[in-house]
TIGU-818846 format. One line per 5 residues: for each residue x, y, z of C-alpha. Coordinates in Angstrom, 2 decimals. Each point is the difference from the previous one (the first is absolute). Layout:
! TIGU-818846
X/Y/Z | ...
END
This chain:
! TIGU-818846
115.20/79.15/106.41 | -0.35/3.53/1.36 | -3.15/0.27/2.10 | -2.07/3.15/0.23 | 0.08/1.35/3.56
-3.38/1.18/1.34 | -0.93/1.94/3.16 | -3.64/-0.47/1.08 | -1.51/2.94/1.91 | -3.44/-0.42/1.64
-1.35/0.56/3.50 | -2.09/-3.19/-0.13 | 1.78/-3.19/1.08 | -2.49/-2.01/-2.07 | 0.66/2.00/-3.16
3.78/-0.09/0.49 | -0.19/-3.78/0.27 | -2.34/-0.21/-3.01 | 2.33/2.04/-2.21 | 3.13/-1.80/1.23
-1.54/-3.44/-0.60 | -1.26/1.02/-3.45 | 3.40/1.31/-1.06 | 1.75/-3.11/1.34 | -1.61/-1.92/-2.86
2.39/1.71/-2.42 | 3.64/-1.24/0.21 | 1.27/3.21/-1.60 | -1.31/2.10/2.92 | 1.45/0.24/3.50
-1.97/1.82/2.74 | 2.91/1.53/1.90 | -2.06/1.72/2.68 | -3.33/1.31/1.27 | -1.03/3.22/1.73
-3.17/0.92/1.92 | -0.01/3.66/-1.08 | 1.83/2.51/-2.12 | 2.30/1.22/2.75 | 1.36/-3.51/0.56
0.26/-0.51/-3.77 | 2.11/3.14/-0.38 | 2.40/-1.28/2.65 | 0.42/-3.30/-1.88 | 0.54/1.27/-3.55
3.75/0.54/0.24 | 0.52/-3.13/2.07 | -1.98/-2.39/-2.22 | 0.53/1.69/-3.40 | -3.21/-1.37/-1.55
-0.53/0.12/-3.76 | -3.77/0.52/0.34 | -2.28/1.09/2.86 | -3.66/-0.97/0.48 | -1.81/2.63/2.05
-3.31/0.16/1.85 | -1.71/3.39/-0.09 | -1.66/0.37/3.40 | 2.55/-0.58/2.80 | 0.69/1.56/3.41
2.89/2.43/0.63 | 0.86/0.41/-3.70 | -2.51/-1.02/-2.67 | 0.82/-1.25/-3.49 | -0.28/3.36/-1.74
2.23/1.70/2.59 | 2.49/-2.85/-0.31 | 0.20/0.24/-3.78 | 0.62/3.75/0.25 | 2.68/-0.57/2.65
1.67/-2.69/-2.13 | 0.18/2.22/-3.06 | 1.19/3.00/2.03 | 2.77/-2.14/1.49 | 1.07/-1.18/-3.45
-1.32/-3.57/0.18 | -0.94/-0.96/-3.55 | -1.39/-3.51/0.53 | -3.31/-0.71/-1.76 | -2.88/0.12/2.50
-3.16/-2.05/-0.57 | -2.94/1.23/2.09 | -2.40/-2.53/1.53 | -3.40/1.66/-0.26 | -3.66/-0.64/0.76
-2.62/0.05/-2.76 | -1.94/2.95/1.43 | -0.42/3.69/-0.76 | 2.30/0.83/2.91 | 2.51/-2.65/-1.08
-0.03/1.23/-3.58 | 0.56/3.62/1.03 | 2.85/-0.97/2.33 | 1.59/-2.18/-2.67 | 0.00/2.84/-2.52
1.50/2.26/2.68 | 2.74/-2.59/0.54 | 0.71/-0.24/-3.73 | 0.25/3.79/-0.17 | 2.41/-0.11/2.96
2.32/-2.37/-1.83 | -1.42/-3.52/0.34 | 0.48/-2.15/-3.07 | -3.06/-2.24/-0.20 | -2.73/-1.53/2.15
-2.03/-3.14/0.55 | -3.34/-0.33/1.74 | -0.39/-2.18/3.08 | -2.01/-3.19/-0.53 | -3.63/0.31/1.05
-2.82/-2.57/-0.06 | 2.30/-2.74/-1.29 | -1.23/-2.79/2.24 | 3.12/-1.81/1.26 | 3.56/0.66/1.16
1.39/-1.91/-2.96 | -2.02/2.12/-2.42 | 1.25/3.15/1.73 | 3.59/-1.22/-0.24 | -0.40/-0.78/-3.69
-1.61/3.37/-0.69 | 2.83/1.88/1.76 | 2.62/-2.10/-1.78 | -1.63/0.60/-3.39 | -0.16/3.74/0.60
3.34/0.65/1.69 | 2.54/-2.42/-1.48 | -0.15/1.21/-3.64 | 0.25/3.61/1.12 | 2.92/-0.63/2.33
1.98/-1.89/-2.63 | -0.76/2.62/-2.66 | 0.87/2.97/2.21 | 3.14/-1.45/1.61 | 3.42/0.95/-1.44
0.37/-1.86/-3.28 | -3.71/-0.81/-0.12 | -1.75/-0.18/-3.36 | -3.43/1.53/-0.15 | -1.35/-2.24/-2.72
1.43/-3.32/1.10 | -2.57/-1.29/2.48 | -3.74/-0.61/0.11 | -1.96/2.62/1.87 | -3.63/-0.45/1.09
-1.03/3.51/-0.97 | 2.54/1.22/-2.51 | 2.01/-2.91/-1.34 | 0.51/-2.61/-2.66 | 1.37/-3.52/-0.01
3.76/-0.33/0.23 | 0.21/-1.29/-3.57 | -1.95/2.94/-1.38 | 1.69/2.66/2.11 | 2.09/2.73/-1.57
3.73/-0.58/-0.23 | 0.61/3.66/0.70 | 3.29/1.44/-1.22 | 1.42/3.31/1.23 | -2.01/2.88/-1.40
1.55/2.87/-1.92 | 0.68/3.15/2.01 | -2.26/2.91/-0.84 | -2.54/0.23/-2.82 | 0.95/-2.31/-2.86
-1.95/-0.46/-3.22 | -0.27/-3.74/-0.55 | -2.25/0.06/-3.07 | -1.21/2.72/-2.38 | -2.84/2.03/1.59
-3.46/-1.14/-1.03 | -2.13/2.90/1.23 | -0.90/1.04/-3.54 | -3.67/0.39/0.90 | -1.50/1.88/2.94
0.24/-1.80/3.32 | -3.53/-0.34/1.36 | 0.75/-1.92/3.20 | 2.93/-0.47/2.39 | 0.18/-3.27/1.95
2.42/-0.63/2.87 | 0.92/-3.23/1.81 | 2.00/-0.38/3.23 | 0.49/-2.29/2.99 | 2.80/-0.19/2.61
1.18/3.56/0.63 | -2.89/1.27/-2.10 | -1.78/2.26/2.50 | 3.05/2.26/0.36 | 0.82/-0.21/-3.70
-3.57/1.03/-0.81 | 0.26/2.86/2.49 | 3.02/1.36/-1.86 | -1.67/-0.38/-3.39 | -3.41/1.43/0.95
1.45/2.95/1.93 | 2.08/1.03/-3.04 | -2.56/-0.82/-2.68 | -1.96/2.91/-1.49 | -3.72/-0.49/-0.58
0.02/-1.86/-3.31 | -2.48/0.44/-2.86 | -0.70/-3.75/0.32 | -1.01/-2.29/2.89 | 2.48/-2.19/1.91
-0.86/-3.50/1.28 | 2.22/-1.65/2.63 | 0.40/-3.54/1.31 | 1.97/-0.20/3.26 | 0.09/-3.45/1.58
-1.82/0.65/3.26 | -2.91/-1.50/1.93 | -3.37/1.69/0.56 | 0.01/2.97/2.41 | 3.65/0.67/-0.83
-0.79/1.17/-3.54 | -2.64/2.42/1.25 | 2.48/1.47/2.48 | 2.66/0.19/-2.71 | -2.32/1.87/-2.35
-0.89/2.52/2.71 | 3.68/0.65/0.73 | 0.97/0.36/-3.64 | -2.89/2.40/-0.54 | 1.67/2.48/2.35
3.33/0.02/-1.84 | -0.51/1.55/-3.43 | -2.39/1.81/-2.32 | -1.70/-3.19/-1.23 | -3.14/-1.32/1.70
0.77/-3.49/1.35 | -2.69/-2.46/1.07 | -0.70/-3.70/0.28 | -1.68/-1.15/-3.21 | -3.75/-0.61/0.07
-1.65/-2.51/-2.33 | -1.60/1.69/-3.00 | 1.28/3.53/0.64 | 1.33/2.05/-2.96 | 3.76/0.55/-0.03
0.69/3.73/-0.19 | 3.08/2.00/-1.02 | 2.01/1.29/2.93 | -1.13/-2.92/2.18 | 1.93/-3.01/1.34
-1.95/-3.18/0.78 | 1.42/-2.65/2.40 | -1.17/-3.61/-0.40 | -1.77/-1.13/3.20 | 1.59/-2.86/1.92
-1.30/-3.45/-1.01 | -1.59/1.36/-3.22 | 1.41/-0.09/-3.51 | -0.21/3.42/-1.67 | -0.67/0.08/-3.73
-1.22/2.76/-2.32 | -2.56/0.05/-2.79 | -1.20/2.60/-2.46 | -3.72/0.75/0.06 | -1.43/2.66/-2.30
3.49/1.41/-0.65 | 0.74/0.31/3.76 | 2.35/-2.17/2.05 | -1.53/-1.66/3.05 | 1.48/-1.98/2.90
-1.07/-3.62/0.33 | 0.67/-2.00/3.19 | 0.09/-3.78/-0.25 | 0.23/-2.97/2.37 | 1.90/-2.25/-2.38
2.65/-2.44/1.24 | 3.39/1.38/1.06 | 2.52/0.50/-2.78 | 3.68/-0.41/0.92 | -1.36/-0.79/3.47
-1.40/3.55/0.10 | -3.39/1.69/0.18 | 0.14/2.74/-1.11 | 2.53/-0.94/-2.66 | 1.97/2.33/-2.24
-0.26/-2.36/-2.97 | -3.80/0.04/0.18 | -0.18/3.81/-0.15 | 2.63/0.39/-2.72 | -1.48/-2.66/-2.27
-3.53/1.38/0.34 | 1.15/3.57/-0.63 | 1.55/-0.72/-3.41 | -3.24/-0.73/-1.91 | -1.93/2.56/2.05
2.10/2.87/-1.39 | 1.18/-1.71/-3.22 | 3.58/-0.06/1.19 | 0.11/3.71/0.83 | 1.53/-0.75/3.37
3.04/0.72/2.14 | 0.91/-2.77/2.46 | 2.34/0.53/2.97 | 1.43/-2.77/2.20 | 1.50/0.96/3.36
1.82/-1.93/2.72 | -1.39/-3.37/1.05 | 0.63/-3.72/0.53 | -0.79/-2.53/-2.69 | -0.85/0.62/-3.64
-3.59/1.28/0.05 | -0.22/2.48/-2.88 | 2.39/-1.75/-2.37 | -2.72/-1.68/-2.07 | -2.11/3.15/0.17
2.87/2.11/-1.34 | 0.45/-2.47/-2.85 | -3.65/0.62/-0.90 | 0.51/3.78/0.27 | 2.98/-0.08/-2.37
-1.81/-2.31/-2.42 | -2.92/2.43/-0.02 | 2.22/2.98/-0.82 | 0.28/1.48/3.49 | 3.00/1.22/1.96
1.64/-1.55/3.10 | 2.19/1.70/2.63 | 1.53/-1.76/3.03 | 1.80/1.01/3.18 | 3.73/-0.71/0.15
1.70/-2.52/2.28 | 1.94/2.53/2.04 | -3.13/1.74/1.33 | -2.24/-3.09/0.25 | -0.47/-1.73/3.34
-0.26/-3.22/-2.02 | 0.74/-0.05/-3.73 | -2.23/-2.99/-0.66 | -2.96/1.40/-1.93 | 1.78/2.80/-1.90
3.00/-2.28/-0.53 | -2.21/-2.70/-1.50 | -1.43/2.50/-2.49 | 3.40/1.48/-0.88 | 1.80/-3.33/-0.46
-2.88/-1.29/-2.14 | 0.56/2.97/-2.33 | -3.36/1.68/0.53 | 1.24/3.25/1.60 | 0.57/3.02/-2.22
1.90/1.83/2.77 | 1.31/-0.50/3.53 | -0.10/2.89/2.48 | 0.97/0.65/3.62 | -3.10/0.56/2.11
0.52/3.77/0.29 | -0.17/0.30/-3.79 | -3.04/-2.21/-0.61 | -2.65/2.73/0.44 | 1.78/2.32/-2.42
0.38/-2.80/-2.53 | -3.70/-0.86/0.25 | -1.11/3.62/-0.47 | 2.43/0.48/-2.87 | -1.09/-3.17/-1.78
-3.69/0.84/0.32 | 0.37/3.62/-1.11 | 2.45/-0.67/-2.82 | -2.17/-2.81/-1.38 | -2.98/2.31/-0.22
2.00/2.91/-1.47 | 1.71/-2.23/-2.56 | -3.30/-1.48/-1.11 | -1.61/3.40/-0.40 | 3.04/1.27/-1.89
0.09/-3.00/-2.26 | -3.69/0.28/-0.78 | 0.14/3.67/-0.93
END
């Protein structure tokens, strides 16, 4: 059995031991080394040749963000999982690290009561990500506490087609009234590429990105600076306006409802779905009746299969589904699950997703007007 080699980077002896002990519970993982800061980590990369690196953010001499930048500049391509705190400062630093080239993140355990609970929490968070992100890893094959499914229900993802491929006849024969987007691992950077290239649409956009509270607010603020659309964290009861993008708040399900011919956001505290809250399936399923199937659903990179059942509902309701391809996905779990289930109308590389969304929305409205005249 080939074991996944992990380098643990953290200035705290306690945290290094916590992470090492948590990962030792998984026989497929081998912690090949530790480092107390980024400078030491850089000196060990060639020597240890890790498959995956876990990285603290705040460290002396060279912090996590500086280390990620240095790794990418030096040509080191290993996935880097940031170890973050659940605070405004931690959220901002984590998003900076993702922008610098980090792959994913987990939040450090807080208020968990015992060492054993902390170990279990770290193991639950880190092990699925490490195994999915390592060479040969499969993004849909393992449970994931925030973005996963059971092993039996996970997507058996096959290699995706290269470039845009029409998998089913297009169904946008009526005007698209709402765009919904789901993403997880690798999603913040994927969303940045989509939002920055997306023109202000004549319809609202609702987004579920698997993230905890605080992080989603920071993400919305960053995305708002990238393109012509207004991006904000969704507020319960607010009307959904054209040209606006609404991000589901962490730990809240986002759904939509039509009231007096106007779409409104609805935030709910229902149980997690696919281990997630917010969940992509919850938004997609609720959106179908709210707009009578006049919907465009987009699934971007992410672990697990959240969004697969929702896309089935979108297709059954007469809507259209686009997914990101395997080559440009950090993990082709969620989009792969949709594609292999047969619910995707087309598969696109990330740099073509925004254009495909705008085209689908505009052509659907033009075709409907032309057909009605």
